[in-house]
DSSP file (Angstrom, degrees, kcal/mol; ACC not computed):
  #  RESIDUE AA STRUCTURE BP1 BP2  ACC     N-H-->O    O-->H-N    N-H-->O    O-->H-N    TCO  KAPPA ALPHA  PHI   PSI    X-CA   Y-CA   Z-CA
    1    1 A M              0   0    0      0, 0.0     2,-0.1     0, 0.0     0, 0.0   0.000 360.0 360.0 360.0 120.0  -19.3    0.3   15.2
    2    2 A P        -     0   0    0      0, 0.0     0, 0.0     0, 0.0     0, 0.0  -0.391 360.0-113.5 -70.4 150.3  -18.5   -3.4   15.2
    3    3 A W        -     0   0    0      4,-0.1     3,-0.1     1,-0.1     4,-0.1  -0.553  37.3 -97.7 -80.4 147.4  -15.4   -4.6   13.5
    4    4 A P    >   -     0   0    0      0, 0.0     3,-1.8     0, 0.0    -1,-0.1  -0.252  56.9 -78.3 -60.7 154.5  -15.8   -6.8   10.4
    5    5 A P  T 3  S+     0   0    0      0, 0.0     3,-0.1     0, 0.0     0, 0.0  -0.262 118.5  19.5 -55.5 136.0  -15.4  -10.6   11.1
    6    6 A G  T 3  S+     0   0    0      1,-0.3     2,-0.3    -3,-0.1     0, 0.0   0.503 108.8  93.8  83.1   4.6  -11.8  -11.7   11.4
    7    7 A T    <   +     0   0    0     -3,-1.8    -1,-0.3    -4,-0.1    -4,-0.1  -0.866  44.1 175.3-125.6 161.6  -10.5   -8.2   12.2
    8    8 A R        -     0   0    0     -2,-0.3     2,-0.1    -3,-0.1     0, 0.0  -0.974  41.0 -84.1-156.4 159.2   -9.8   -6.2   15.3
    9    9 A P        -     0   0    0      0, 0.0     2,-0.2     0, 0.0    -6,-0.0  -0.407  46.8-115.2 -69.6 143.4   -8.3   -2.8   16.1
   10   10 A A        -     0   0    0     -2,-0.1     2,-0.7     1,-0.1     0, 0.0  -0.494  17.7-140.8 -75.5 146.8   -4.5   -2.7   16.3
   11   11 A R        +     0   0    0     -2,-0.2     2,-0.3     2,-0.0    -1,-0.1  -0.843  44.6 136.9-113.2  94.7   -2.9   -1.8   19.6
   12   12 A H        -     0   0    0     -2,-0.7     2,-0.2     5,-0.1    -2,-0.0  -0.949  42.4-137.2-133.3 152.0    0.0    0.4   19.0
   13   13 A D     >  -     0   0    0     -2,-0.3     4,-1.5     1,-0.0     3,-0.4  -0.568  40.3 -95.2 -99.1 175.1    1.3    3.5   20.7
   14   14 A G  T  4 S+     0   0    0      1,-0.2     5,-0.1    -2,-0.2    -1,-0.0   0.681 121.2  54.8 -65.7 -19.2    2.6    6.6   18.8
   15   15 A R  T  4 S+     0   0    0      1,-0.1    -1,-0.2     2,-0.1    -3,-0.0   0.847 110.6  41.4 -84.5 -33.7    6.2    5.4   19.0
   16   16 A S  T  4 S+     0   0    0     -3,-0.4    -2,-0.2     1,-0.3    -1,-0.1   0.698 128.4  29.6 -86.3 -17.9    5.7    2.0   17.5
   17   17 A L  S  < S-     0   0    0     -4,-1.5    -1,-0.3     4,-0.0    -2,-0.1  -0.613  81.3-170.2-140.4  77.4    3.4    3.2   14.7
   18   18 A P    >>  -     0   0    0      0, 0.0     4,-1.7     0, 0.0     3,-0.7  -0.214  37.3-107.1 -69.1 161.1    4.1    6.8   13.8
   19   19 A L  H 3> S+     0   0    0      1,-0.2     4,-2.8     2,-0.2     5,-0.3   0.847 117.3  62.6 -57.1 -36.4    1.8    8.8   11.5
   20   20 A A  H 3> S+     0   0    0      1,-0.2     4,-2.5     2,-0.2    -1,-0.2   0.900 104.6  46.7 -58.0 -41.8    4.3    8.5    8.7
   21   21 A R  H <> S+     0   0    0     -3,-0.7     4,-2.7     2,-0.2     5,-0.2   0.891 111.1  51.9 -68.3 -38.2    4.0    4.7    8.6
   22   22 A V  H  X S+     0   0    0     -4,-1.7     4,-2.4     2,-0.2    -2,-0.2   0.945 113.6  44.3 -61.8 -47.8    0.2    4.9    8.7
   23   23 A L  H  X S+     0   0    0     -4,-2.8     4,-2.6     2,-0.2     5,-0.2   0.912 113.6  49.7 -65.6 -43.0    0.1    7.3    5.8
   24   24 A E  H  X S+     0   0    0     -4,-2.5     4,-2.5    -5,-0.3     5,-0.2   0.934 112.8  47.2 -61.0 -46.6    2.7    5.4    3.8
   25   25 A G  H  X S+     0   0    0     -4,-2.7     4,-2.5     1,-0.2    -2,-0.2   0.908 113.3  48.3 -62.0 -43.2    0.8    2.1    4.3
   26   26 A G  H  X S+     0   0    0     -4,-2.4     4,-2.4    -5,-0.2    -2,-0.2   0.910 113.7  45.7 -66.1 -41.7   -2.6    3.7    3.4
   27   27 A S  H  X S+     0   0    0     -4,-2.6     4,-2.3     2,-0.2    -1,-0.2   0.891 114.2  48.3 -71.7 -36.7   -1.3    5.3    0.3
   28   28 A W  H  X S+     0   0    0     -4,-2.5     4,-2.6    -5,-0.2     5,-0.2   0.941 113.0  48.1 -64.9 -45.7    0.5    2.2   -0.8
   29   29 A W  H  X S+     0   0    0     -4,-2.5     4,-2.3    -5,-0.2    -2,-0.2   0.933 112.9  48.0 -60.2 -46.3   -2.5    0.0   -0.2
   30   30 A A  H  X S+     0   0    0     -4,-2.4     4,-2.5     1,-0.2    -1,-0.2   0.902 111.4  50.8 -62.7 -41.2   -4.8    2.5   -2.1
   31   31 A G  H  X S+     0   0    0     -4,-2.3     4,-2.4     1,-0.2    -1,-0.2   0.904 110.6  47.6 -63.7 -42.3   -2.4    2.6   -5.0
   32   32 A R  H  X S+     0   0    0     -4,-2.6     4,-2.1     2,-0.2    -1,-0.2   0.888 112.5  50.4 -66.2 -37.4   -2.1   -1.1   -5.3
   33   33 A R  H  X S+     0   0    0     -4,-2.3     4,-1.7    -5,-0.2    -2,-0.2   0.927 111.9  46.2 -67.6 -42.8   -5.9   -1.4   -5.2
   34   34 A L  H  X S+     0   0    0     -4,-2.5     4,-2.4     1,-0.2     5,-0.2   0.887 111.1  53.7 -65.0 -38.5   -6.4    1.2   -7.9
   35   35 A A  H  X S+     0   0    0     -4,-2.4     4,-2.5     1,-0.2     7,-0.5   0.906 107.4  50.7 -61.8 -41.5   -3.8   -0.4  -10.0
   36   36 A A  H  < S+     0   0    0     -4,-2.1    -1,-0.2     6,-0.2    -2,-0.2   0.861 113.5  45.7 -64.5 -35.4   -5.6   -3.7   -9.7
   37   37 A E  H  < S+     0   0    0     -4,-1.7    -2,-0.2     1,-0.1    -1,-0.2   0.859 121.0  36.3 -74.1 -35.3   -8.8   -2.1  -10.8
   38   38 A R  H  < S+     0   0    0     -4,-2.4     2,-0.4     1,-0.1    -2,-0.2   0.706 116.0  48.6 -97.2 -21.9   -7.4   -0.1  -13.7
   39   39 A R  S >< S-     0   0    0     -4,-2.5     3,-0.9    -5,-0.2    -1,-0.1  -0.975  73.4-135.6-124.9 134.9   -4.8   -2.5  -15.1
   40   40 A A  T 3  S+     0   0    0     -2,-0.4    -1,-0.1     1,-0.3    -4,-0.0   0.854 107.9  34.3 -53.9 -40.6   -5.4   -6.1  -15.9
   41   41 A D  T 3  S-     0   0    0      3,-0.1    -1,-0.3    -3,-0.1    -5,-0.1   0.534 101.0-129.7 -94.8  -5.6   -2.1   -7.3  -14.4
   42   42 A G    <   +     0   0    0     -3,-0.9    -6,-0.2    -7,-0.5    -7,-0.1   0.610  62.3 137.7  69.1  12.2   -2.1   -4.7  -11.6
   43   43 A G        -     0   0    0      1,-0.2    -1,-0.2    -8,-0.2     4,-0.1   0.020  60.8 -57.6 -80.8-170.5    1.5   -3.8  -12.5
   44   44 A P        -     0   0    0      0, 0.0    -1,-0.2     0, 0.0    -3,-0.1  -0.259  43.5-122.4 -68.7 156.6    3.2   -0.4  -12.8
   45   45 A P  S    S+     0   0    0      0, 0.0     2,-0.5     0, 0.0    -2,-0.1   0.784  98.5  49.9 -71.6 -26.0    1.8    2.3  -15.2
   46   46 A L        -     0   0    0      2,-0.0     2,-0.6     0, 0.0     0, 0.0  -0.954  68.8-160.0-115.6 130.6    5.0    2.5  -17.1
   47   47 A I        -     0   0    0     -2,-0.5     2,-0.5    -4,-0.1    -4,-0.0  -0.946  14.4-173.5-108.4 116.9    6.9   -0.5  -18.4
   48   48 A I        -     0   0    0     -2,-0.6     2,-0.7     2,-0.0    -2,-0.0  -0.942  22.6-136.5-117.4 126.1   10.5    0.3  -19.1
   49   49 A A        +     0   0    0     -2,-0.5     2,-0.3     2,-0.0    -2,-0.0  -0.719  48.0 148.0 -77.7 115.4   12.9   -2.2  -20.8
   50   50 A S        -     0   0    0     -2,-0.7    -2,-0.0     1,-0.1     0, 0.0  -0.992  56.8-139.6-151.1 153.3   16.1   -1.9  -18.7
   51   51 A D        -     0   0    0     -2,-0.3    -1,-0.1     2,-0.1    -2,-0.0   0.405  61.4-104.3 -93.1   2.6   19.0   -3.9  -17.5
   52   52 A G        +     0   0    0      1,-0.3     2,-0.3     0, 0.0    -2,-0.0   0.470  69.5 150.3  91.8   2.2   18.8   -2.2  -14.1
   53   53 A T        -     0   0    0      2,-0.0     2,-0.4     1,-0.0    -1,-0.3  -0.528  29.3-158.9 -71.7 131.6   21.8    0.1  -14.6
   54   54 A L              0   0    0     -2,-0.3    -1,-0.0     1,-0.1     0, 0.0  -0.902 360.0 360.0-110.9 140.5   21.5    3.4  -12.7
   55   55 A F              0   0    0     -2,-0.4    -1,-0.1     0, 0.0    -2,-0.0   0.391 360.0 360.0-107.7 360.0   23.4    6.5  -13.6
């Protein structure tokens, strides 16, 4: 299968790109894409008015 124009396969070994990073990147990317499709601004699903204080 040829790669799309302007892309190429990454060259990493298991130590520099562990499975956890692959899964994290894929889930984050998919979440951002779904957010952009479902919400006009692509922002978070909950908007909370807060001053940033954590308890």
